[in-house]
C-alpha positions as CSV (number, residue, x, y, z in Angstrom):
1,M,-88.2,71.6,-22.8
2,T,-86.6,70.2,-19.7
3,M,-83.7,72.6,-20.1
4,L,-85.9,75.7,-20.0
5,R,-86.5,77.5,-16.7
6,T,-90.1,78.7,-16.0
7,G,-90.6,81.7,-18.2
8,G,-87.9,80.5,-20.6
9,R,-88.6,80.8,-24.3
10,A,-87.7,78.6,-27.2
11,A,-88.2,78.4,-31.0
12,I,-87.8,74.8,-32.2
13,V,-87.4,73.8,-35.8
14,L,-89.3,70.5,-36.6
15,P,-89.7,68.6,-39.9
16,D,-93.3,68.4,-41.0
17,N,-93.7,64.7,-40.0
18,C,-93.2,65.6,-36.3
19,L,-96.6,67.3,-36.5
20,F,-98.5,64.3,-37.7
21,A,-96.5,61.2,-36.8
22,D,-98.2,58.6,-34.6
23,Q,-96.6,59.9,-31.3
24,A,-96.9,63.6,-32.3
25,G,-100.2,63.9,-30.5
26,D,-98.8,62.6,-27.2
27,V,-95.7,64.8,-27.5
28,F,-97.7,68.0,-28.2
29,K,-100.3,67.1,-25.4
30,E,-97.4,66.9,-22.9
31,L,-95.8,70.0,-24.3
32,M,-99.0,72.0,-24.2
33,E,-99.5,71.0,-20.5
34,T,-96.2,72.5,-19.4
35,C,-95.6,75.2,-22.0
36,D,-97.5,77.9,-23.8
37,V,-97.1,76.8,-27.4
38,H,-98.3,80.1,-28.7
39,T,-97.2,80.1,-32.3
40,L,-96.4,77.8,-35.2
41,L,-94.7,79.0,-38.4
42,R,-95.0,76.7,-41.4
43,L,-91.9,77.3,-43.5
44,P,-91.7,77.2,-47.4
45,R,-90.6,73.9,-48.8
46,G,-86.9,73.8,-49.2
47,T,-86.1,76.4,-46.5
48,F,-83.0,74.3,-45.6
49,T,-81.6,74.0,-49.1
50,P,-78.9,72.9,-49.8
51,Y,-78.8,70.9,-46.5
52,A,-82.2,69.2,-46.7
53,Q,-83.8,70.1,-50.1
54,G,-87.5,69.9,-50.4
55,V,-88.1,69.1,-46.7
56,K,-91.1,70.8,-45.2
57,A,-90.4,72.3,-41.8
58,N,-92.0,74.3,-39.1
59,V,-90.9,76.4,-36.2
60,I,-92.8,76.2,-32.9
61,F,-92.5,79.1,-30.5
62,L,-93.2,78.4,-26.8
63,T,-92.8,79.7,-23.3
64,K,-92.4,77.3,-20.4
65,G,-94.5,77.6,-17.3
66,S,-98.2,77.8,-18.3
67,K,-100.6,75.6,-20.3
68,T,-101.4,76.4,-23.9
69,R,-104.8,78.0,-24.3
70,R,-104.5,79.2,-27.9
71,V,-102.1,78.5,-30.8
72,W,-101.6,80.9,-33.6
73,I,-100.5,79.4,-36.9
74,Y,-98.9,81.2,-39.8
75,D,-98.9,79.2,-43.0
76,G,-95.9,80.4,-44.9
77,G,-95.6,77.3,-47.0
78,T,-98.9,76.6,-48.8
79,N,-99.0,78.0,-52.3
80,V,-95.5,79.5,-51.9
81,A,-92.8,78.7,-54.4
82,G,-90.2,76.3,-52.9
83,I,-86.8,77.6,-51.9
84,T,-84.0,76.7,-54.3
85,K,-80.3,77.3,-54.0
86,K,-80.0,79.6,-57.1
87,G,-83.4,80.6,-58.6
88,R,-85.4,81.3,-55.4
89,P,-83.1,81.6,-52.4
90,L,-84.5,82.2,-48.9
91,I,-84.4,85.9,-48.2
92,E,-85.4,88.1,-45.2
93,G,-88.5,89.2,-47.1
94,H,-90.0,85.7,-46.8
95,F,-90.6,86.4,-43.1
96,A,-91.9,90.0,-43.2
97,A,-95.6,89.2,-43.2
98,F,-95.1,86.6,-40.4
99,E,-93.2,89.1,-38.2
100,K,-96.0,91.6,-38.6
101,C,-98.5,89.0,-37.5
102,Y,-96.4,87.8,-34.7
103,G,-96.1,91.2,-33.1
104,E,-93.5,92.9,-30.9
105,D,-93.8,90.8,-27.8
106,P,-91.2,88.0,-27.9
107,N,-93.4,85.9,-25.7
108,G,-96.2,85.8,-28.3
109,G,-98.4,88.0,-26.2
110,S,-99.0,90.8,-28.7
111,K,-102.6,91.5,-29.6
112,R,-103.3,89.3,-32.6
113,K,-106.1,88.9,-35.0
114,A,-106.6,86.8,-38.2
115,S,-107.1,90.0,-40.2
116,D,-103.4,90.8,-39.6
117,S,-102.7,88.7,-42.6
118,A,-104.2,90.1,-45.8
119,D,-103.9,86.7,-47.6
120,D,-105.5,84.5,-44.9
121,R,-102.2,82.9,-43.7
122,W,-102.8,83.7,-40.0
123,R,-105.3,81.8,-37.8
124,S,-105.7,80.9,-34.2
125,F,-107.0,77.7,-32.7
126,D,-108.1,77.3,-29.1
127,R,-107.1,74.3,-26.9
128,A,-110.3,72.4,-27.6
129,E,-109.7,72.6,-31.3
130,V,-106.2,71.3,-30.9
131,E,-107.4,68.5,-28.7
132,K,-110.1,67.6,-31.3
133,A,-107.3,67.3,-33.9
134,G,-105.7,64.7,-31.6
135,W,-103.1,67.3,-30.4
136,K,-101.6,67.1,-33.9
137,L,-101.0,70.6,-35.2
138,D,-100.8,69.3,-38.8
139,G,-104.5,68.7,-38.7
140,L,-105.1,72.4,-38.3
141,R,-104.9,73.5,-41.9
142,W,-107.2,75.8,-43.8
143,L,-105.3,76.7,-47.0
144,K,-105.4,74.2,-49.8
145,E,-102.4,73.6,-52.1
146,E,-103.2,75.1,-55.6
147,R,-100.1,74.1,-57.4
148,E,-100.1,73.7,-61.2
149,D,-97.6,71.5,-62.9
150,D,-96.1,74.3,-65.0
151,G,-92.5,73.3,-64.5
152,D,-91.8,76.3,-62.3
153,E,-91.7,74.1,-59.2
154,L,-89.3,71.6,-60.6
155,L,-86.2,71.3,-58.5
156,E,-82.8,72.0,-60.0
157,P,-80.9,68.8,-60.7
158,E,-78.4,69.4,-57.8
159,D,-81.3,70.2,-55.5
160,L,-83.2,67.0,-56.5
161,L,-80.0,65.0,-56.0
162,G,-79.6,66.5,-52.6
163,E,-83.2,65.8,-51.6
164,L,-82.8,62.1,-52.8
165,T,-79.5,61.8,-50.9
166,T,-81.1,63.1,-47.7
167,E,-84.0,60.7,-48.0
168,L,-81.6,57.7,-48.7
169,E,-79.4,58.6,-45.8
170,A,-82.4,58.7,-43.5
171,A,-83.6,55.3,-44.8
172,L,-80.1,53.8,-44.3
173,K,-80.0,55.1,-40.8
174,G,-83.4,53.5,-40.1
175,L,-82.2,50.2,-41.5
176,S,-79.1,50.3,-39.5
177,G,-81.2,50.8,-36.3
178,I,-83.3,47.8,-37.2
179,A,-80.2,45.7,-37.9
180,E,-78.8,46.7,-34.5
181,M,-82.1,45.8,-32.7
182,L,-82.1,42.4,-34.4
183,K,-78.5,41.8,-33.4
184,T,-79.3,42.8,-29.8
185,A,-82.4,40.5,-29.8
186,E,-80.3,37.5,-31.2
187,H,-77.7,38.0,-28.4
188,G,-80.5,38.2,-25.8
189,A,-82.1,35.0,-27.0
190,A,-78.9,33.0,-27.0
């Protein structure tokens, strides 16, 4: 955000937990004070397969220089089959409906309406609604997951292994950080 000039645009990929973690509200409040966070795209689970299998992610689109008045959210992840390396790879077609809803204006200024999405994936929320949700965009959900355990959503073994590896690596990194803080605290107390 600090690197953008006034009028500069960015699309930022964030893991799902960045939308609901404890500090997410504070971060988005600050972001919405200095930027027009006009669009959020919720991606299908597994979009970053094979690099981060099963991870839910989002893309926020913003323009620096004016406060956010309205956020449009496209839910491209709820009730959508997860992306896998072999059986269901990510293809350009996954984004066609979102692109239609987003419109031609790269600054997110195209005329938009909820009916642009035939399957109710496109909604807007004004600033007051975002504030009421504690500035956490994850709280702005309207579609409910309707998954059935039919085995179709099971990850391929290599994808499952990759997902577990990603989670373990993140846990180890967190533990290393805690160990470093304890070491620093011990040296400071001595």
